[in-house]
C-alpha positions as CSV (number, residue, x, y, z in Angstrom):
1,M,18.6,4.6,-29.3
2,T,15.8,4.7,-31.9
3,N,12.2,5.3,-31.0
4,A,11.4,1.7,-31.9
5,Q,14.1,0.4,-29.5
6,L,12.9,2.7,-26.7
7,I,9.3,1.7,-27.2
8,S,10.3,-2.0,-27.1
9,E,12.2,-1.4,-23.9
10,I,9.3,0.4,-22.3
11,L,6.8,-2.4,-23.3
12,S,9.2,-5.1,-22.0
13,S,9.7,-3.4,-18.6
14,A,6.0,-2.6,-18.2
15,G,5.0,-6.2,-17.5
16,S,1.3,-6.3,-17.3
17,T,0.8,-2.6,-16.5
18,F,-1.1,-0.7,-19.1
19,V,0.8,1.6,-21.4
20,S,-0.6,4.7,-23.2
21,V,0.9,5.7,-26.5
22,V,0.1,9.1,-28.2
23,F,1.1,9.2,-31.9
24,E,0.4,11.1,-35.1
25,K,-1.7,9.3,-37.7
26,K,-0.9,9.6,-41.4
27,D,-3.6,12.2,-41.8
28,G,-1.9,14.4,-39.2
29,T,-4.4,13.9,-36.4
30,Q,-3.3,12.6,-33.0
31,R,-4.5,9.3,-31.5
32,K,-4.0,8.0,-27.9
33,I,-4.3,4.3,-27.4
34,T,-4.0,2.2,-24.2
35,I,-2.4,-1.1,-24.6
36,N,-1.5,-4.2,-22.6
37,P,2.2,-4.9,-23.3
38,K,1.4,-8.6,-23.3
39,Q,-0.8,-8.1,-26.4
40,Y,1.6,-6.8,-29.0
41,G,3.3,-8.5,-31.9
42,E,2.0,-10.1,-35.0
43,V,-1.7,-10.4,-35.7
44,K,-2.5,-14.1,-35.6
45,G,-3.9,-15.7,-38.7
46,T,-3.2,-12.9,-41.1
47,G,-0.4,-14.7,-42.9
48,V,1.4,-11.4,-43.4
49,K,4.4,-10.6,-41.1
50,C,5.5,-7.0,-40.9
51,S,9.3,-6.7,-41.6
52,D,9.5,-3.0,-40.5
53,P,10.8,-2.8,-36.9
54,N,9.2,0.6,-36.6
55,I,5.7,-0.8,-36.9
56,F,4.1,-2.0,-33.7
57,R,0.9,-4.1,-33.8
58,V,-1.0,-3.9,-30.6
59,V,-4.5,-4.4,-29.2
60,D,-6.2,-1.2,-28.2
61,T,-7.7,-2.2,-24.9
62,K,-10.6,0.3,-25.0
63,I,-12.0,-1.1,-28.2
64,G,-10.5,-4.6,-28.1
65,Q,-9.2,-4.4,-31.7
66,W,-5.8,-4.6,-33.3
67,R,-4.2,-1.4,-34.3
68,S,-0.8,-0.5,-35.5
69,F,1.4,2.6,-35.1
70,D,4.8,3.7,-36.5
71,A,7.4,4.4,-33.8
72,R,8.7,7.3,-35.9
73,R,5.3,9.1,-35.4
74,V,5.1,8.4,-31.6
75,I,4.8,11.6,-29.6
76,S,4.8,10.2,-26.1
77,V,4.6,6.9,-24.1
78,T,3.3,6.6,-20.6
79,S,4.0,3.6,-18.4
80,K,3.8,3.2,-14.6
81,G,3.1,6.9,-14.2
82,D,6.1,8.1,-16.2
83,T,5.8,9.8,-19.5
84,V,8.6,9.8,-22.1
85,D,8.3,12.5,-24.7
86,L,9.7,10.9,-27.8
87,L,9.7,14.0,-30.0
88,S,12.3,15.6,-27.8
89,A,14.2,12.3,-27.2
90,E,14.4,11.8,-31.0
91,A,15.7,15.3,-31.5
92,S,18.4,14.8,-28.9
93,H,19.7,11.7,-30.8
94,D,20.0,13.3,-34.2
């Protein structure tokens, strides 16, 4: 299972429970965002649909703004008190 598939599964099963995602930004720094799984998908009104299944577009609930992250750069996902370490999960699938 790819990171993107695993993250999609976690978001689907979270319902309306907040999910925290820790990922590495392109500049190498880490960012933690908290999202409502009901608020992810395409940004309305942009006219540009992302065709890369590894890119997740979400609303960061702390700042109320759309953000995106690459599933291949996700370090961990926490939902319902359970944390999934995707770096070790990805290594075990290679």
